[in-house]
C-alpha positions, 0 to 999 in steps of 0.5 A: 650422737643421734647416730650413735644412739639410734644404732643401739636403739634399733638393735635393742628394738629388734632384740625385743621383738625376737624375745616377744616371738619366742615368748609367744611360742613358748606360751602357745607350747605351754597351752598345748601341753596343758590342754593335752594334760587336761585331756589325759586327766579327763580320760583318767578320771572317766576311766576311774569313774567307770571303774568306781561305778562298777565297784559301787554297783557290784559291791552289794553282790559281795555283801549278799553273796548272790551269785546265781548259777544258771539252771541247765534244765531251763536252758535245755527247755529254752533250746528245744523251744527255740528249735521248735519254732517254724519261721519259713514263709513264702512259696517254693522257688522255681527257676533253672538256678534253683534245684533240689536238694542244692537249693533248700530252705535257708534263713537270713544270716544272723551273726552275733553283732554288738547292739549297745552296752548294758554295763551299768544298770539301770543307766545302760539297758538293752532294748527290746528283743536283745539280751545282755552278755557281760555288759554288751547287748546282742540280739536274742535267739530268733532275731537278727541285726538289721539297721541297728534293730533286732528284727524277727529272723525269717526263712525262705523256701527253696526248690520243691523236692521232686514228687516220687512217681510210683511205678506200675508195681506200686499202682497195681498193689495199691489198687487192691486195697484202701488208701492209708489214713491221713495225718492225725489218724486214730488207731481205729482208722489204721486198724480199718486200713489193715483189715481192708488190705487183708481182704484180698490176701485172705481171699487168695488163701481161701482159693488156695485152700479150696484148690488144695482140698479139691485136688486131695479129694480127687486123688484120695477118693480115686475117682473113676476117670481115665484119659485114653490120650495119655501115654502109658509111660509117665512122660507127660508127668516128666515134662510137667515136672520139668516145666514146674521146676523151671518156673520155680528155679527161674523165680527163685534165681531172679528174686535172689538177684533183685534182693541182693541188688536191693540189699547191696545198695541199702547197705552201702547207703546206710554205711555212708549215712552212718559215717556222715551221722557219726561225723556229726556226733563226733563234731557235737562231742568236740563242741561239748568238750570245747564248752567244757574247756571254756567252762573250766576257764570261766570257773577259774575266774571266781575268787581269783583276784587278790584280796587287796584289790578292793572290788576286783573279785566282785566284778570278776564274779559278776562277769563270770556269772554272766559268762556262765549263763551264756555258756549254759545256753550254748552247752544246752544247744550243743547237748540237744543237737548231740542227743538228736544226732546220737539217737540217729546214730544209734538206730543207724548203727542197729540198722547197719548191724541187722542188715546182713541178717535181714538180707539172709532172712528176706532172701532165704526164708520166703524161698523155703516153701519154694524150695520144698515145692521144688524138692517135691517136684524133683522127687516125683520126677525121680520116682517116674524115672526110677519106675520106668528105667530101674532094672529091679522090678521090686524097686520099681514096685516100691517106688510105684507104691510110694508115689501112689500112696504119698506123692499126690497127697504131699503135693497137696500139702505143699500147695497149702504152704505155697498159698499161704506164702502167696497170700502173705506176700500179697498183703505185704505188697499191698501195704507197701504199695499203698504207702509208696503211692504217696510216699513223702506224706505217708512217711511224715504221717508215720514219723508223727506217730513215733514218740521220739522223746520216749525213744530217746529217754529225754526229759524235754519234748524233742518231737517238734525238732525231729518232725521239723527236721523230717519236713526239711529233708523230705518235703523241704517245707521249713528250715532245718532246726538242726542247723538253727541249733548249731548256728545259735550255739555258734553265735553264743560263742562268737558273742563271748569272744567278741566281749572278751576281745573288746574288753581289754580296758578291763582285762588288762588291769585285772590281769595284774591282780586276777590270776584267772584272767591270765588263764583265759585263752578263748581264741584257740577254742573259738577257732576250733569251734568255728571250724567244727560248726562250719563242718557240721553245718555242711554235713547236715545240709539237704544236699548231703542227707536227702540222697540217702532218703531217696535211695533207701525209700524210693529206689529200694523199698518202693522199687526193687524190693516191691519188684522182688515181691511181685516176682515171688507172688507171681511164681508162688501163685502160678505154681500153687494154683496151676502147676501143682494141682495139675502135677498132683492129678497127673502124677496119680493118673500116670503112676496108677496107669503105669502100674496097671500096665505093668500088671497086665503085661506080667513084667512088674517093671518097665524092662519088658515094655519097648513100645509106647503102649496105651491102655484103652479107656474102657479097661481101666475101671476093670483093673484093681486100682489099689497097688496093695490089692494088686500085690496081694493078688500077685502073691496069692497067684 
């Protein structure tokens, strides 16, 4: 009995133990299920509470209809003010790994970084130096995220641009006049500078006038002077005409080569620079179009929610208003860059269009007086050849009469033109030489004298922006404000896209009741915006634009162009002050002597003269010196 009873008791006991284990496991599973359900309910309550809080905060805006659109004028003014701030510090970098223009001033990278939330005010607020963009805090313009804080954006200098070394031509011209006034000079100081540089050219012109007057007096007054060493025939006059013509042809030819070389290089550089600036303008226009596309998408959010979704339109309108504020900031920066680049493109286009005309004017107009001098020299030489070799005595006599009457006087008048040309080019060379002696600083002083705000017809003061860009490209003494404008606009776009991608908890449910949310496709615009800004930042670097400045200002204006001026001044000075007076006096003596010799020989032409005859020095004053008197006496005889 005990055995039979004990057996079922043992089996029953084992069954009860197994049942208790199964019950315990089921209870534990139930507890985990209830815990997961509680967590899910807690998350749902938290999301519902956040949505309810949003509706409670945004509900008064629906009642008050207080949707304030951003002021574009204020945004543009803020963009100009931000671009005008100079943040560079430290000194120029030196070393083998840092050379200008590849090593230019740079600023610390400040990508758009989330710094907190500002979704429900006043419970969530942004800290100092931050701005709230649709519920997310980002560092404000001019500040960067470092260690969870927004610190001032700093920039460091790169290598120092090489100082322009003036050539010997520059130094010789600059030594003739005073130095140009420094930065902030008044109008009176500039007038004194111009007057000081005008003194040597005026003195040169006075000398030329005196020489021309003395030469005309010697010729017109028929001074009783003869030189027995001179040949009877005007061979020496022909030699002097050949030397004078050779000097002028050599000067004209060499100057033409230098001018063509200078303008070929200038046209090529302006063309390349215009292409780069046009690319910048096109990219700025593309950025503007992208901003407009984003604006259209954001504008589609207003009132796009179903009226049955209580509070959805209020929340959507609030988000759209905040997005519009950031878009207005971004658009203002893009417009500012577009205005500056369009201004540069406009005047580069004008320069490229006018360069061929300037080439012709600079090449041929100064040669006009030189060509007149050359033509007059050729006429005198032809007159000498005709009076020697022409077989008709009457033709030779007419040529003699013309040369004696007008040849020397015309030469004196041309001397005055040559003296004026020499003085004018001396003045221009002195001005350019004074500027090129300290080219970079003088260029900056000249840029500061221009009011670019009035030139661009812009309502805000963009002079600090353009002057800052000039300091970056010419002196390397500050960061590039144009790069700062583009980077800031890129950060605004990144911040908007970051908010959109991290707000799926709201955009997902809202897309079911708001048609405007389904039309948002910022990812395509953001990819194109990043690509355009990266290309634009590469174009406006000093490594791309500084070589144009070096070639145009240092190599052309202060190099080959000043060299061409030196050739022209030297040529006109030698011709006007040395060769032309000698040619004028010698022409008068030779033609009168040759006419008197033919009168004495009774031939009236050179056909009967076969030897290299000379007239004694004492016989010239006894003869008639006026060809008209000789002709009259001949007819009476």
